C-alpha positions as protocol buffer text, in pm:
chain_id: "A"
residue {
  index: 1
  type: MET
  ca { x: 1010 y: 6025 z: -6453 }
}
residue {
  index: 2
  type: THR
  ca { x: 1169 y: 6067 z: -6110 }
}
residue {
  index: 3
  type: VAL
  ca { x: 1429 y: 6343 z: -6073 }
}
residue {
  index: 4
  type: SER
  ca { x: 1690 y: 6315 z: -5801 }
}
residue {
  index: 5
  type: LYS
  ca { x: 1730 y: 6629 z: -5588 }
}
residue {
  index: 6
  type: LYS
  ca { x: 2048 y: 6511 z: -5410 }
}
residue {
  index: 7
  type: THR
  ca { x: 2310 y: 6785 z: -5456 }
}
residue {
  index: 8
  type: ASP
  ca { x: 2649 y: 6880 z: -5315 }
}
residue {
  index: 9
  type: ALA
  ca { x: 2751 y: 7212 z: -5158 }
}
residue {
  index: 10
  type: ALA
  ca { x: 2798 y: 7373 z: -5500 }
}
residue {
  index: 11
  type: GLY
  ca { x: 2447 y: 7276 z: -5606 }
}
residue {
  index: 12
  type: ALA
  ca { x: 2546 y: 6999 z: -5851 }
}
residue {
  index: 13
  type: PRO
  ca { x: 2430 y: 6642 z: -5802 }
}
residue {
  index: 14
  type: GLY
  ca { x: 2710 y: 6460 z: -5614 }
}
residue {
  index: 15
  type: ASP
  ca { x: 2779 y: 6199 z: -5881 }
}
residue {
  index: 16
  type: CYS
  ca { x: 2762 y: 6466 z: -6153 }
}
residue {
  index: 17
  type: ARG
  ca { x: 3024 y: 6681 z: -5981 }
}
residue {
  index: 18
  type: ALA
  ca { x: 3267 y: 6388 z: -5952 }
}
residue {
  index: 19
  type: LEU
  ca { x: 3207 y: 6292 z: -6315 }
}
residue {
  index: 20
  type: ALA
  ca { x: 3260 y: 6652 z: -6427 }
}
residue {
  index: 21
  type: GLU
  ca { x: 3591 y: 6662 z: -6236 }
}
residue {
  index: 22
  type: LEU
  ca { x: 3712 y: 6354 z: -6424 }
}
residue {
  index: 23
  type: PHE
  ca { x: 3608 y: 6509 z: -6755 }
}
residue {
  index: 24
  type: ARG
  ca { x: 3791 y: 6830 z: -6659 }
}
residue {
  index: 25
  type: ALA
  ca { x: 4107 y: 6635 z: -6584 }
}
residue {
  index: 26
  type: LEU
  ca { x: 4086 y: 6471 z: -6926 }
}
residue {
  index: 27
  type: SER
  ca { x: 4004 y: 6794 z: -7110 }
}
residue {
  index: 28
  type: HIS
  ca { x: 4361 y: 6855 z: -7227 }
}
residue {
  index: 29
  type: PRO
  ca { x: 4519 y: 6659 z: -7516 }
}
residue {
  index: 30
  type: ALA
  ca { x: 4846 y: 6609 z: -7323 }
}
residue {
  index: 31
  type: ARG
  ca { x: 4659 y: 6454 z: -7029 }
}
residue {
  index: 32
  type: ILE
  ca { x: 4473 y: 6219 z: -7262 }
}
residue {
  index: 33
  type: GLU
  ca { x: 4808 y: 6115 z: -7410 }
}
residue {
  index: 34
  type: ILE
  ca { x: 4952 y: 6061 z: -7061 }
}
residue {
  index: 35
  type: VAL
  ca { x: 4656 y: 5838 z: -6974 }
}
residue {
  index: 36
  type: ARG
  ca { x: 4708 y: 5644 z: -7299 }
}
residue {
  index: 37
  type: THR
  ca { x: 5076 y: 5605 z: -7217 }
}
residue {
  index: 38
  type: LEU
  ca { x: 4999 y: 5477 z: -6868 }
}
residue {
  index: 39
  type: ALA
  ca { x: 4733 y: 5241 z: -7006 }
}
residue {
  index: 40
  type: SER
  ca { x: 5001 y: 5072 z: -7216 }
}
residue {
  index: 41
  type: CYS
  ca { x: 5219 y: 4982 z: -6918 }
}
residue {
  index: 42
  type: GLU
  ca { x: 5182 y: 4885 z: -6554 }
}
residue {
  index: 43
  type: ALA
  ca { x: 5356 y: 5198 z: -6426 }
}
residue {
  index: 44
  type: ALA
  ca { x: 5597 y: 5460 z: -6557 }
}
residue {
  index: 45
  type: CYS
  ca { x: 5822 y: 5722 z: -6409 }
}
residue {
  index: 46
  type: CYS
  ca { x: 5785 y: 6081 z: -6523 }
}
residue {
  index: 47
  type: GLY
  ca { x: 6097 y: 6056 z: -6743 }
}
residue {
  index: 48
  type: GLU
  ca { x: 5950 y: 5761 z: -6933 }
}
residue {
  index: 49
  type: ILE
  ca { x: 5630 y: 5955 z: -6993 }
}
residue {
  index: 50
  type: VAL
  ca { x: 5829 y: 6260 z: -7108 }
}
residue {
  index: 51
  type: GLU
  ca { x: 6003 y: 6041 z: -7369 }
}
residue {
  index: 52
  type: CYS
  ca { x: 5659 y: 5967 z: -7523 }
}
residue {
  index: 53
  type: LEU
  ca { x: 5551 y: 6331 z: -7547 }
}
residue {
  index: 54
  type: PRO
  ca { x: 5688 y: 6647 z: -7707 }
}
residue {
  index: 55
  type: LEU
  ca { x: 5665 y: 6832 z: -7374 }
}
residue {
  index: 56
  type: ALA
  ca { x: 5909 y: 6947 z: -7108 }
}
residue {
  index: 57
  type: GLN
  ca { x: 5939 y: 6742 z: -6790 }
}
residue {
  index: 58
  type: SER
  ca { x: 5792 y: 7026 z: -6583 }
}
residue {
  index: 59
  type: THR
  ca { x: 5485 y: 7039 z: -6809 }
}
residue {
  index: 60
  type: VAL
  ca { x: 5433 y: 6664 z: -6785 }
}
residue {
  index: 61
  type: SER
  ca { x: 5468 y: 6684 z: -6407 }
}
residue {
  index: 62
  type: GLN
  ca { x: 5202 y: 6955 z: -6396 }
}
residue {
  index: 63
  type: HIS
  ca { x: 4963 y: 6744 z: -6606 }
}
residue {
  index: 64
  type: LEU
  ca { x: 5030 y: 6442 z: -6386 }
}
residue {
  index: 65
  type: SER
  ca { x: 4937 y: 6654 z: -6083 }
}
residue {
  index: 66
  type: VAL
  ca { x: 4600 y: 6739 z: -6238 }
}
residue {
  index: 67
  type: LEU
  ca { x: 4536 y: 6370 z: -6312 }
}
residue {
  index: 68
  type: ARG
  ca { x: 4635 y: 6277 z: -5955 }
}
residue {
  index: 69
  type: GLU
  ca { x: 4409 y: 6544 z: -5803 }
}
residue {
  index: 70
  type: ALA
  ca { x: 4117 y: 6403 z: -6002 }
}
residue {
  index: 71
  type: GLY
  ca { x: 4199 y: 6055 z: -5875 }
}
residue {
  index: 72
  type: LEU
  ca { x: 4273 y: 5900 z: -6214 }
}
residue {
  index: 73
  type: VAL
  ca { x: 4644 y: 5846 z: -6146 }
}
residue {
  index: 74
  type: GLU
  ca { x: 4836 y: 5741 z: -5839 }
}
residue {
  index: 75
  type: ARG
  ca { x: 5202 y: 5798 z: -5755 }
}
residue {
  index: 76
  type: ARG
  ca { x: 5430 y: 5554 z: -5579 }
}
residue {
  index: 77
  type: ASP
  ca { x: 5762 y: 5688 z: -5455 }
}
residue {
  index: 78
  type: ASP
  ca { x: 6055 y: 5456 z: -5510 }
}
residue {
  index: 79
  type: GLY
  ca { x: 6374 y: 5619 z: -5386 }
}
residue {
  index: 80
  type: ARG
  ca { x: 6446 y: 5918 z: -5607 }
}
residue {
  index: 81
  type: CYS
  ca { x: 6198 y: 5807 z: -5870 }
}
residue {
  index: 82
  type: CYS
  ca { x: 5819 y: 5830 z: -5869 }
}
residue {
  index: 83
  type: HIS
  ca { x: 5616 y: 5575 z: -6059 }
}
residue {
  index: 84
  type: TYR
  ca { x: 5274 y: 5669 z: -6189 }
}
residue {
  index: 85
  type: SER
  ca { x: 4990 y: 5432 z: -6272 }
}
residue {
  index: 86
  type: LEU
  ca { x: 4621 y: 5446 z: -6349 }
}
residue {
  index: 87
  type: ARG
  ca { x: 4376 y: 5380 z: -6066 }
}
residue {
  index: 88
  type: ALA
  ca { x: 4178 y: 5087 z: -6204 }
}
residue {
  index: 89
  type: GLU
  ca { x: 3880 y: 5134 z: -5973 }
}
residue {
  index: 90
  type: VAL
  ca { x: 3841 y: 5500 z: -6075 }
}
residue {
  index: 91
  type: ILE
  ca { x: 3878 y: 5419 z: -6445 }
}
residue {
  index: 92
  type: GLU
  ca { x: 3616 y: 5144 z: -6412 }
}
residue {
  index: 93
  type: ARG
  ca { x: 3371 y: 5375 z: -6233 }
}
residue {
  index: 94
  type: PHE
  ca { x: 3431 y: 5654 z: -6486 }
}
residue {
  index: 95
  type: SER
  ca { x: 3376 y: 5414 z: -6775 }
}
residue {
  index: 96
  type: ARG
  ca { x: 3051 y: 5288 z: -6623 }
}
residue {
  index: 97
  type: GLU
  ca { x: 2920 y: 5640 z: -6549 }
}
residue {
  index: 98
  type: VAL
  ca { x: 3007 y: 5767 z: -6898 }
}
residue {
  index: 99
  type: GLY
  ca { x: 2835 y: 5462 z: -7047 }
}
residue {
  index: 100
  type: ASP
  ca { x: 2525 y: 5531 z: -6836 }
}
residue {
  index: 101
  type: LEU
  ca { x: 2529 y: 5897 z: -6937 }
}
residue {
  index: 102
  type: PHE
  ca { x: 2552 y: 5821 z: -7308 }
}
residue {
  index: 103
  type: ALA
  ca { x: 2284 y: 5553 z: -7283 }
}
residue {
  index: 104
  type: LEU
  ca { x: 2055 y: 5813 z: -7126 }
}
residue {
  index: 105
  type: LEU
  ca { x: 2141 y: 6065 z: -7399 }
}
residue {
  index: 106
  type: ARG
  ca { x: 2082 y: 5807 z: -7673 }
}
residue {
  index: 107
  type: ALA
  ca { x: 1745 y: 5719 z: -7524 }
}
residue {
  index: 108
  type: ALA
  ca { x: 1649 y: 6085 z: -7495 }
}
residue {
  index: 109
  type: THR
  ca { x: 1742 y: 6165 z: -7855 }
}
residue {
  index: 110
  type: THR
  ca { x: 1610 y: 5851 z: -8025 }
}
residue {
  index: 111
  type: GLY
  ca { x: 1281 y: 5825 z: -7840 }
}
residue {
  index: 112
  type: ALA
  ca { x: 1377 y: 5483 z: -7706 }
}
residue {
  index: 113
  type: PRO
  ca { x: 1178 y: 5375 z: -7403 }
}
residue {
  index: 114
  type: ARG
  ca { x: 1347 y: 5447 z: -7073 }
}
residue {
  index: 115
  type: ALA
  ca { x: 1381 y: 5203 z: -6788 }
}
residue {
  index: 116
  type: PRO
  ca { x: 1144 y: 5253 z: -6493 }
}
residue {
  index: 117
  type: GLY
  ca { x: 1282 y: 5511 z: -6251 }
}
residue {
  index: 118
  type: ASP
  ca { x: 1483 y: 5695 z: -6519 }
}
C-alpha cells in the first residue's frame, strides 16, 4: 500500500482538510435542514428559509454564513434581498469524496481486495 505524505500547513492531507471542513459545516442539524431546503429549490432568500425552520432569522443567517464559508452555499445579492443556493460543483465533489471514503472504509472492514495504489 502506498501512503500519501502530501499535507497542508496544519499537518493534515490537503484533500482531508477540505473534506473535514465540509463535514464541520454540516455538523449542525439546522445547517443540514438549510441544505435540504435549498436542495428543493433553485434559490431562496433568507426569509423563505426561515419560514421552513423553527429558528430566528438571525440564527438562520449565522448558519448560512457557516455554509458559505465552507463553500457549500453561495449568495447572490438582488437589491435588498439576498438569494442563497447550493454550489453544485462543491456538492458533487463532496459527494464523490464521501463515496470514496466510505468505499475505502468498507474495503478495510470487510477484507475486500483494494485497488492497486490504495
